N, C-alpha and C positions, 0 to 999 in steps of 0.2 A: 504494500500500500504506500503510495507516495506521501511525502510530508505535506501537511496542510499549508496553505499560503502564509499563515502567521509564522509557523516554524521556519519556513524558507526565508521569509523576510528577516526574522531575528537572526538566523545563521548568517545571512548576507551582511547584516549590520555588524555582527561580531567580527566577521572576516574583514570587512572593508573599513570600518570605523575603529572598533576596539583594537583589532590587530593591525590594520592598515595604518592607523595613526599612532600606533604603539602606546595606546592609553594604558594597557595592561601588558607589560613585557612578559608575563607568565602565561598568557592565553594561547599563544601560537603552539607550544608543545602539546597541549591537550585538546586542541580544536577538533581533531578528527574523532576523538572519543567523547566529546561534549554531548550531553543529551539536552535537547530543547523539547520540553513538554509543554503542551498547551492546555490550559484549564478552560473548560467551557462554562465554569461556574458563573452564576449571576447573583449568588448570595455569599455572605461571608462564611457561613457554615460549609457551603459547597467548596469554596476556595480552601478553607482550612483542611477539609478532607483530601483535596487534591495535593496540597502541600505535604500533609502527613504521608500520603502514598509515595510522593517523590522522595521524601526523607528516608522512608523505609527502603525504597529501591536503592538509594545511594548507600545506605548502611549495609544492605545485603550484598552489594557488589564490591569486588576488590577494586582498590583505587586505580590499578593498572588497566582495568576494564572500563570502569565508569568513574572518572576522576571528579566530575562536577556536573551539576544539573542547573539549567535555567528554566524556571517555570514562568511562562508567558500568560498574561491575564488580559485577553483582548475584549472580554465581554462586560467588564466592570472596572471600577477604580479609575475612571477617566479624570476625576477630580484629585489633585495632588494631596489635599488634606485627607480625603477618604483613603487614599493609598497609604499615607503615613499612619493612619489609624490601623489599617489592616497589617502593616508592617509590624507595629507594636504587638498586635495579637500573634502574628507569626513568630516573633521573637519570644513571646511568652510560651508558645507551644514548644519551642526549642528548650526553654528553661524547664518547663514542666516535665519534659521527656528526659531531662538530665543530659542534654546534648550541648550545653554551653561548654566551650573549650574543645568540642569535637567537630561541630558544624557551625558555620557562620552564614549570615545572609547579607549579601551585597545588594543594594537597592538601586533600581533604575526606573525612570518614569518619563513619559513624553514632556511633562511640564516640571521636571525636577528643578528644585531651587535650593541653593545653599542658604541657610538662614542668615549668614553674616555677609552676604554679597548683594549688591544692587540688583534689582529685578531684571535689568537689561544686560547684565554681565554675561558675555559669551562663555565664561567658565562653567556655567550651569550645564552646558552641552556635554561636558565630560561624563555626566550621569544621566543624560537624556537618551531615551530608547524609543523604538517605534511603538511599543505598547508597554504597559506596566510589567515589570519583571522582578522576580525574586531569584537571585543567583545563590544557589546552595553550594558552599565551598567547604571542603575538608580543612580543618585548622592545621593538621600536620602538613598538608601540602602548602598552605600559606606560609607557615613557619620555614619550611625548606626553601621555598622560592625567595622569601625575604632575606634569608641567610646567604643566598648565593648572589644577590644583587648588590652592586657596588654602592648604590645610594637609594635605598627603598624610601627613605623619608622625603626625598626630592621628587618622587614620581608625581604626586598631586600638583605641586607647584609647576613642574615642567609641563604637565598636561594643560593646566589652566592658562599658562603663558602661551602655549601653542594655539589653543582655541581662541584666546583673546586676539592673537595675531591674525587668525583666519577671519574672525568677525562673525557676529550673530546672523547676518543675512546669508552668508555662505553656509553656515552650519544649519540654519533653518531649512534651506533648500536641500541640503544633503540628507537631513533626517527625514524630510517629507518623501524622499525617494523610496523609503522602506515602508511607507504606509500602505495598508491593504484597503482597496477602494470600498469594499462592502463591509468593512469591519465596524461593528457597533462600538461606540465609544462611551456609552452610558453605564 
């Protein structure tokens, strides 16, 4: 069965933006084994069920087979504040399951905004994605990747400077290229 259009668009975005712009220098080695799951949930309960299933799949799979999972949420959480509320619930699910220190969630959203940056700052695009995403990452892999990088603390600043140089208009057009035409956003 071919990947759904949302999964294809998210994989393209990861390959062309996250890897292509070197936003995450650790993404390229795992890209071919990365799972992109798409939640069709329209309720928070449904989303948490999908998240729990993806967490279990990740935990049940060896890291060499399935190093990381991206859960795309195209049918809900279009509002960034609603996404942040759902992210807090997702992180509570991790904590309740005793997975803090084992799995972390990286967050991406089409309207992502850093709290301490002006609304029009192109740096927000470092965490903007075609649809709301919850990236489930193994902590051990993060620790190993950071230990092997010459300047892990400089990655966010470098990314923000690069995207500020590109400018919001260019980044807005590039992100729009991954949008699915018939994708609900509510």
